[in-house]
Structures are given as C-alpha cells and as structure tokens.
OpenMM code with the backbone's topology and positions (N, CA, C; nanometers):
from openmm import Vec3, app, unit

residues = "MET ARG ILE THR VAL HIS SER ASP GLY ARG ARG PHE PHE ILE PRO PHE PRO THR GLY LEU ILE ALA ASN ARG LEU THR ALA ARG ILE ALA ALA LYS HIS LEU LYS LYS SER GLY VAL ASP LEU SER ALA LYS ASP MET HIS ARG PHE LEU LYS VAL LEU LYS GLN CYS ARG LYS ALA LEU ASN GLY GLU PRO LEU VAL GLU VAL LYS ASP ALA ASP GLY THR TYR VAL LYS ILE THR ILE".split()
positions = [
    Vec3(-2.9184, 3.0092, -3.9589),
    Vec3(-3.0542, 2.9645, -3.9776),
    Vec3(-3.0590, 2.8164, -3.9410),
    Vec3(-3.1635, 2.7787, -3.8701),
    Vec3(-3.1799, 2.6390, -3.8289),
    Vec3(-3.3182, 2.5904, -3.8691),
    Vec3(-3.3228, 2.4717, -3.9239),
    Vec3(-3.4499, 2.4084, -3.9587),
    Vec3(-3.4607, 2.2813, -3.8761),
    Vec3(-3.5695, 2.2697, -3.7997),
    Vec3(-3.5946, 2.1528, -3.7172),
    Vec3(-3.7240, 2.0881, -3.7634),
    Vec3(-3.7201, 1.9571, -3.7888),
    Vec3(-3.8378, 1.8828, -3.8333),
    Vec3(-3.8550, 1.7614, -3.7433),
    Vec3(-3.9748, 1.7442, -3.6894),
    Vec3(-4.0110, 1.6261, -3.6101),
    Vec3(-4.1233, 1.5569, -3.6858),
    Vec3(-4.1009, 1.4320, -3.7265),
    Vec3(-4.2026, 1.3587, -3.8009),
    Vec3(-4.1837, 1.2090, -3.7799),
    Vec3(-4.2933, 1.1386, -3.7562),
    Vec3(-4.2928, 0.9928, -3.7416),
    Vec3(-4.1888, 0.9441, -3.6399),
    Vec3(-4.1770, 1.0126, -3.5290),
    Vec3(-4.0834, 0.9715, -3.4263),
    Vec3(-3.9384, 1.0024, -3.4560),
    Vec3(-3.9109, 1.0738, -3.5618),
    Vec3(-3.7744, 1.1103, -3.5983),
    Vec3(-3.7578, 1.2610, -3.5881),
    Vec3(-3.6357, 1.3021, -3.5589),
    Vec3(-3.6043, 1.4439, -3.5515),
    Vec3(-3.4917, 1.4738, -3.6488),
    Vec3(-3.5090, 1.5794, -3.7267),
    Vec3(-3.4056, 1.6249, -3.8188),
    Vec3(-3.3680, 1.7673, -3.7811),
    Vec3(-3.2414, 1.7950, -3.7797),
    Vec3(-3.1914, 1.9279, -3.7506),
    Vec3(-3.0959, 1.9662, -3.8632),
    Vec3(-3.1282, 2.0717, -3.9359),
    Vec3(-3.0476, 2.1142, -4.0491),
    Vec3(-2.9965, 2.2559, -4.0223),
    Vec3(-2.8669, 2.2709, -3.9942),
    Vec3(-2.8125, 2.4057, -3.9751),
    Vec3(-2.7668, 2.4647, -4.1089),
    Vec3(-2.7976, 2.5925, -4.1297),
    Vec3(-2.7507, 2.6656, -4.2469),
    Vec3(-2.6713, 2.7854, -4.1985),
    Vec3(-2.5419, 2.7929, -4.2273),
    Vec3(-2.4646, 2.9097, -4.1867),
    Vec3(-2.5086, 3.0324, -4.2666),
    Vec3(-2.5622, 3.1312, -4.1985),
    Vec3(-2.6155, 3.2497, -4.2649),
    Vec3(-2.5060, 3.3249, -4.3399),
    Vec3(-2.3856, 3.3244, -4.2876),
    Vec3(-2.2747, 3.3933, -4.3539),
    Vec3(-2.2412, 3.3341, -4.4893),
    Vec3(-2.2581, 3.2043, -4.5043),
    Vec3(-2.2315, 3.1414, -4.6334),
    Vec3(-2.3475, 3.1594, -4.7307),
    Vec3(-2.4680, 3.1695, -4.6768),
    Vec3(-2.5859, 3.1837, -4.7617),
    Vec3(-2.6044, 3.3276, -4.8072),
    Vec3(-2.5826, 3.4224, -4.7181),
    Vec3(-2.6114, 3.5633, -4.7460),
    Vec3(-2.4859, 3.6361, -4.7928),
    Vec3(-2.4491, 3.6164, -4.9185),
    Vec3(-2.3368, 3.6898, -4.9764),
    Vec3(-2.3698, 3.7305, -5.1195),
    Vec3(-2.2813, 3.8055, -5.1819),
    Vec3(-2.3083, 3.8592, -5.3162),
    Vec3(-2.3222, 3.7495, -5.4217),
    Vec3(-2.2429, 3.6454, -5.4128),
    Vec3(-2.2512, 3.5371, -5.5103),
    Vec3(-2.3867, 3.4684, -5.5029),
    Vec3(-2.4311, 3.4389, -5.3832),
    Vec3(-2.5619, 3.3763, -5.3641),
    Vec3(-2.6730, 3.4677, -5.4143),
    Vec3(-2.6600, 3.5975, -5.3884),
    Vec3(-2.7605, 3.6941, -5.4346),
    Vec3(-2.7681, 3.6947, -5.5866),
    Vec3(-2.6531, 3.6893, -5.6517),
    Vec3(-2.6497, 3.6885, -5.7984),
    Vec3(-2.7145, 3.5614, -5.8540),
    Vec3(-2.6825, 3.4480, -5.7958),
    Vec3(-2.7388, 3.3202, -5.8410),
    Vec3(-2.8895, 3.3166, -5.8171),
    Vec3(-2.9333, 3.3610, -5.6986),
    Vec3(-3.0762, 3.3611, -5.6665),
    Vec3(-3.1532, 3.4537, -5.7600),
    Vec3(-3.0986, 3.5718, -5.7887),
    Vec3(-3.1652, 3.6662, -5.8779),
    Vec3(-3.1771, 3.6084, -6.0189),
    Vec3(-3.0751, 3.5377, -6.0628),
    Vec3(-3.0779, 3.4759, -6.1960),
    Vec3(-3.1896, 3.3717, -6.2051),
    Vec3(-3.2009, 3.2874, -6.1036),
    Vec3(-3.3029, 3.1825, -6.1054),
    Vec3(-3.4433, 3.2385, -6.0829),
    Vec3(-3.4552, 3.3436, -6.0041),
    Vec3(-3.5855, 3.4069, -5.9853),
    Vec3(-3.6327, 3.4735, -6.1133),
    Vec3(-3.5389, 3.5299, -6.1886),
    Vec3(-3.5747, 3.5938, -6.3156),
    Vec3(-3.6297, 3.4908, -6.4145),
    Vec3(-3.5727, 3.3700, -6.4137),
    Vec3(-3.6216, 3.2634, -6.5013),
    Vec3(-3.7642, 3.2226, -6.4670),
    Vec3(-3.7983, 3.2316, -6.3383),
    Vec3(-3.9328, 3.1925, -6.2966),
    Vec3(-4.0318, 3.3087, -6.2982),
    Vec3(-3.9902, 3.4235, -6.3498),
    Vec3(-4.0826, 3.5344, -6.3691),
    Vec3(-4.0788, 3.6431, -6.2638),
    Vec3(-3.9906, 3.6338, -6.1654),
    Vec3(-3.9790, 3.7359, -6.0615),
    Vec3(-3.8667, 3.8304, -6.1007),
    Vec3(-3.9014, 3.9576, -6.1213),
    Vec3(-3.8020, 4.0556, -6.1651),
    Vec3(-3.7353, 4.1182, -6.0431),
    Vec3(-3.6187, 4.0660, -6.0070),
    Vec3(-3.5442, 4.1132, -5.8916),
    Vec3(-3.3971, 4.1164, -5.9294),
    Vec3(-3.3322, 4.2308, -5.9106),
    Vec3(-3.1915, 4.2412, -5.9485),
    Vec3(-3.1029, 4.1797, -5.8401),
    Vec3(-2.9780, 4.1553, -5.8760),
    Vec3(-2.8828, 4.0986, -5.7806),
    Vec3(-2.8572, 4.1971, -5.6669),
    Vec3(-2.8611, 4.3265, -5.6987),
    Vec3(-2.8407, 4.4293, -5.5962),
    Vec3(-2.9549, 4.4275, -5.4942),
    Vec3(-3.0782, 4.4141, -5.5433),
    Vec3(-3.1941, 4.4057, -5.4533),
    Vec3(-3.1882, 4.2798, -5.3678),
    Vec3(-3.1473, 4.1708, -5.4276),
    Vec3(-3.1370, 4.0448, -5.3544),
    Vec3(-3.0301, 4.0543, -5.2459),
    Vec3(-2.9193, 4.1218, -5.2764),
    Vec3(-2.8130, 4.1402, -5.1771),
    Vec3(-2.8632, 4.2260, -5.0604),
    Vec3(-2.9413, 4.3283, -5.0912),
    Vec3(-3.0007, 4.4108, -4.9849),
    Vec3(-3.0914, 4.3264, -4.8955),
    Vec3(-3.1709, 4.2398, -4.9583),
    Vec3(-3.2595, 4.1514, -4.8822),
    Vec3(-3.1789, 4.0619, -4.7889),
    Vec3(-3.0701, 4.0075, -4.8376),
    Vec3(-2.9881, 3.9183, -4.7565),
    Vec3(-2.9204, 3.9937, -4.6419),
    Vec3(-2.8846, 4.1220, -4.6644),
    Vec3(-2.8286, 4.2029, -4.5561),
    Vec3(-2.9326, 4.2261, -4.4469),
    Vec3(-3.0573, 4.2514, -4.4879),
    Vec3(-3.1650, 4.2699, -4.3904),
    Vec3(-3.1900, 4.1393, -4.3158),
    Vec3(-3.1776, 4.0270, -4.3843),
    Vec3(-3.1929, 3.8967, -4.3197),
    Vec3(-3.0891, 3.8786, -4.2088),
    Vec3(-2.9646, 3.9201, -4.2347),
    Vec3(-2.8604, 3.9128, -4.1332),
    Vec3(-2.8933, 4.0031, -4.0140),
    Vec3(-2.9463, 4.1226, -4.0423),
    Vec3(-2.9828, 4.2145, -3.9347),
    Vec3(-3.0979, 4.1575, -3.8519),
    Vec3(-3.1930, 4.0942, -3.9171),
    Vec3(-3.3056, 4.0326, -3.8468),
    Vec3(-3.2578, 3.9193, -3.7571),
    Vec3(-3.1570, 3.8498, -3.8008),
    Vec3(-3.1019, 3.7408, -3.7207),
    Vec3(-3.0516, 3.7936, -3.5871),
    Vec3(-2.9850, 3.9082, -3.5912),
    Vec3(-2.9344, 3.9681, -3.4674),
    Vec3(-3.0495, 4.0214, -3.3817),
    Vec3(-3.1509, 4.0786, -3.4456),
    Vec3(-3.2621, 4.1386, -3.3715),
    Vec3(-3.3529, 4.0319, -3.3089),
    Vec3(-3.3787, 3.9240, -3.3812),
    Vec3(-3.4698, 3.8209, -3.3312),
    Vec3(-3.4050, 3.7333, -3.2249),
    Vec3(-3.2766, 3.7098, -3.2369),
    Vec3(-3.1990, 3.6366, -3.1369),
    Vec3(-3.2623, 3.5030, -3.0970),
    Vec3(-3.2854, 3.4165, -3.1947),
    Vec3(-3.3347, 3.2825, -3.1667),
    Vec3(-3.4851, 3.2653, -3.1706),
    Vec3(-3.5583, 3.3721, -3.1915),
    Vec3(-3.7033, 3.3609, -3.2031),
    Vec3(-3.7378, 3.2877, -3.3330),
    Vec3(-3.8403, 3.2032, -3.3320),
    Vec3(-3.8751, 3.1301, -3.4545),
    Vec3(-3.9347, 3.2208, -3.5615),
    Vec3(-3.8929, 3.1985, -3.6834),
    Vec3(-3.9473, 3.2698, -3.7980),
    Vec3(-4.0748, 3.1999, -3.8443),
    Vec3(-4.0708, 3.0669, -3.8479),
    Vec3(-4.1861, 2.9847, -3.8844),
    Vec3(-4.1939, 2.8695, -3.7857),
    Vec3(-4.3142, 2.8435, -3.7361),
    Vec3(-4.3360, 2.7300, -3.6470),
    Vec3(-4.4721, 2.6697, -3.6815),
    Vec3(-4.4700, 2.5472, -3.7339),
    Vec3(-4.5919, 2.4828, -3.7836),
    Vec3(-4.6053, 2.3452, -3.7201),
    Vec3(-4.7262, 2.3147, -3.6726),
    Vec3(-4.7555, 2.1812, -3.6215),
    Vec3(-4.8794, 2.1297, -3.6936),
    Vec3(-4.8643, 2.0151, -3.7594),
    Vec3(-4.9716, 1.9560, -3.8380),
    Vec3(-5.0566, 1.8651, -3.7490),
    Vec3(-5.1745, 1.8282, -3.7972),
    Vec3(-5.2660, 1.7427, -3.7221),
    Vec3(-5.2077, 1.6024, -3.7004),
    Vec3(-5.1254, 1.5548, -3.7920),
    Vec3(-5.0675, 1.4211, -3.7773),
    Vec3(-4.9413, 1.4196, -3.6914),
    Vec3(-4.9054, 1.5335, -3.6337),
    Vec3(-4.7920, 1.5391, -3.5424),
    Vec3(-4.6628, 1.5903, -3.6028),
    Vec3(-4.6617, 1.6209, -3.7306),
    Vec3(-4.5425, 1.6750, -3.7942),
    Vec3(-4.5195, 1.8178, -3.7457),
    Vec3(-4.3961, 1.8464, -3.7087),
    Vec3(-4.3617, 1.9760, -3.6519),
    Vec3(-4.2422, 2.0321, -3.7284),
    Vec3(-4.2524, 2.1574, -3.7743),
    Vec3(-4.1442, 2.2239, -3.8459),
    Vec3(-4.1201, 2.3589, -3.7808),
    Vec3(-3.9938, 2.3891, -3.7534),
    Vec3(-3.9570, 2.5169, -3.6929),
    Vec3(-3.8359, 2.5713, -3.7657),
    Vec3(-3.8448, 2.6965, -3.8099),
    Vec3(-3.7340, 2.7636, -3.8772),
    Vec3(-3.6976, 2.8867, -3.7960),
    Vec3(-3.5726, 2.8925, -3.7526),
    Vec3(-3.5223, 3.0096, -3.6818),
    Vec3(-3.4077, 3.0693, -3.7614),
    Vec3(-3.3969, 3.2006, -3.7535),
    Vec3(-3.2879, 3.2682, -3.8247),
    Vec3(-3.1679, 3.2725, -3.7334),
] * unit.nanometer
topology = app.Topology()
chain = topology.addChain("A")
for resn in residues:
    res = topology.addResidue(resn, chain)
    for name in ("N", "CA", "C"):
        topology.addAtom(name, app.Element.getBySymbol(name[0]), res)
C-alpha cells in the first residue's frame, strides 16, 4: 500500500508493506480496538477482510483506491 500526499509544494510518500499489515496479529489487534469503539467485528472476520485486501492488491495492480484533489491544491492518492 502506498500513500502519496502533495501539499504546499511538498511531496510525501509513505509505503506500507501489505504483508506486515495484513496478518493474524494485526487482525486481532484491530478487532480489539474496533470493539472498544462500538464496531462488533471478530478477529476471524478481520483476518478475512485482510486476505481480501491482499487479493485486491493483485487484481488492481497499481490502480488507485482513493484519489482526492482539494481546491487549495492538496492531493492525496492511496494505492493498494
């Protein structure tokens, strides 16, 4: 996953390794914190979601997931 931000003449590029993010430990931690905020999602469901995220990464092959351009010139792009 890559996050690119262009703002005020600066560019930020933040790479997130999907393999490190999408694993059982992360799913368990995310489910625990989501439960605290009122979202009832089990660790098993979260792990399934992360597996689908990995599959989408292969299917999309660099296509942007989110691409936003603001009126003041701020640009954000998230690719899986």
